[in-house]
C-alpha positions in Angstrom: 210.6 135.6 134.2 214.0 135.1 130.8 212.2 131.9 129.6 208.7 132.6 130.5 209.8 135.6 128.5 211.1 132.8 125.7 208.2 131.0 125.6 205.9 133.9 125.4 208.3 135.1 122.2 208.2 132.0 120.9 204.2 130.8 121.2 203.5 134.3 119.1 205.8 133.1 116.4 203.8 129.7 116.5 200.3 131.3 116.2 201.5 133.9 113.9 203.7 131.7 111.5 200.4 129.0 111.9 198.2 132.3 110.5 200.1 133.7 108.2 200.3 129.5 106.5 197.1 129.4 106.9 195.4 132.6 105.1 198.2 131.5 102.2 197.0 127.8 102.2 193.9 128.5 102.2 194.3 131.4 99.1 196.5 128.8 97.2 193.0 125.8 97.4 190.9 129.7 96.6 193.7 130.2 93.3 193.3 126.8 92.4 189.9 125.8 92.5 189.5 129.9 90.3 191.9 128.3 88.0 190.3 124.5 87.9 186.6 126.5 87.3 188.5 128.3 84.1 189.9 125.7 82.5 186.6 124.2 82.7 185.3 126.2 81.1 188.2 126.8 78.4 187.3 123.8 78.2 183.9 123.5 77.3 184.0 126.2 74.7 186.4 125.1 73.1 184.4 121.7 72.6 180.7 123.8 72.1 183.1 125.9 68.8 184.2 122.7 67.4 180.9 121.4 67.5 179.0 124.6 66.1 181.9 124.2 63.3 181.5 120.7 62.8 177.3 121.5 62.3 177.7 124.4 60.2 180.1 122.7 58.0 178.0 119.1 57.9 175.5 122.0 56.7 176.9 123.8 53.8 177.9 120.3 53.3 174.5 119.4 52.6 172.8 122.2 51.7 175.4 122.3 48.7 174.3 119.0 47.6 170.0 121.0 48.0 171.3 123.3 45.9 172.5 120.7 43.1 169.9 118.2 43.6 166.8 121.1 44.0 165.4 121.6 40.2 161.8 123.9 41.5 159.6 123.7 38.5 157.7 126.6 38.2 158.9 130.2 38.2 157.3 131.0 41.6 158.7 127.6 43.0 162.6 129.5 41.2 162.0 132.7 42.9 161.1 131.1 46.7 163.5 128.8 45.9 166.3 131.6 45.3 164.9 133.2 48.5 165.5 130.9 50.7 169.0 131.1 49.2 169.5 134.3 49.9 168.4 134.3 53.4 170.8 130.6 54.1 173.6 132.5 52.9 172.5 135.6 55.6 171.8 132.7 58.5 175.2 131.1 57.5 177.1 134.1 57.4 175.5 134.5 60.4 177.1 131.5 61.9 180.6 132.2 61.2 180.3 135.3 62.2 179.4 134.5 65.6 182.1 131.7 65.6 183.9 134.1 65.0 183.4 136.2 68.0 183.4 132.9 69.9 186.9 132.2 69.7 188.0 135.2 71.0 185.5 135.5 73.7 186.5 136.2 77.3 185.1 133.4 79.5 182.6 135.8 80.9 181.8 136.9 77.3 181.4 133.5 76.4 179.5 132.0 79.4 176.6 135.4 79.0 175.4 136.1 75.4 178.4 134.5 72.8 177.1 130.4 73.2 174.2 131.5 73.6 174.2 133.8 70.5 175.8 131.5 69.1 174.0 128.0 69.5 170.7 130.1 68.1 172.9 131.3 64.7 173.5 127.6 63.7 170.1 126.7 64.5 168.4 129.2 62.3 170.8 128.3 59.9 170.3 124.6 60.4 165.6 125.4 60.9 166.0 127.1 57.1 168.0 124.2 55.4 165.3 122.0 57.2 162.0 124.0 55.8 164.1 124.5 52.1 164.7 120.6 51.8 161.4 119.9 52.6 160.0 122.3 50.0 162.5 121.4 46.9 164.2 118.2 47.4 162.8 116.1 44.9 
């Protein structure tokens, strides 16, 4: 009877140990998976922010060049160009504000709200530039 009691106690201890290991191993795997997903989101966020910053920088350079080269001939064209300049300035400022917001955004906010808004702002500025360049390039 004593040996049987000891055997049962060892079996129960082993079973509890295996159960605890299974739970902690599973938790560890879930935690590792969550960390890997979070790391991926952060890396893709950083890449997207860098790409948006580079696109915006290039756009600003092209915009400065266009302003230097453009020479609207009529008063109407000059007024139209001034309107485009104001719109472009506003669009670039909005895109820069979205970049600042993007850098500080949480992972969830980045994916759901900030990235789409940043992409839209940069695309809007790009379109304004292209439209203005098409009208006023020599």
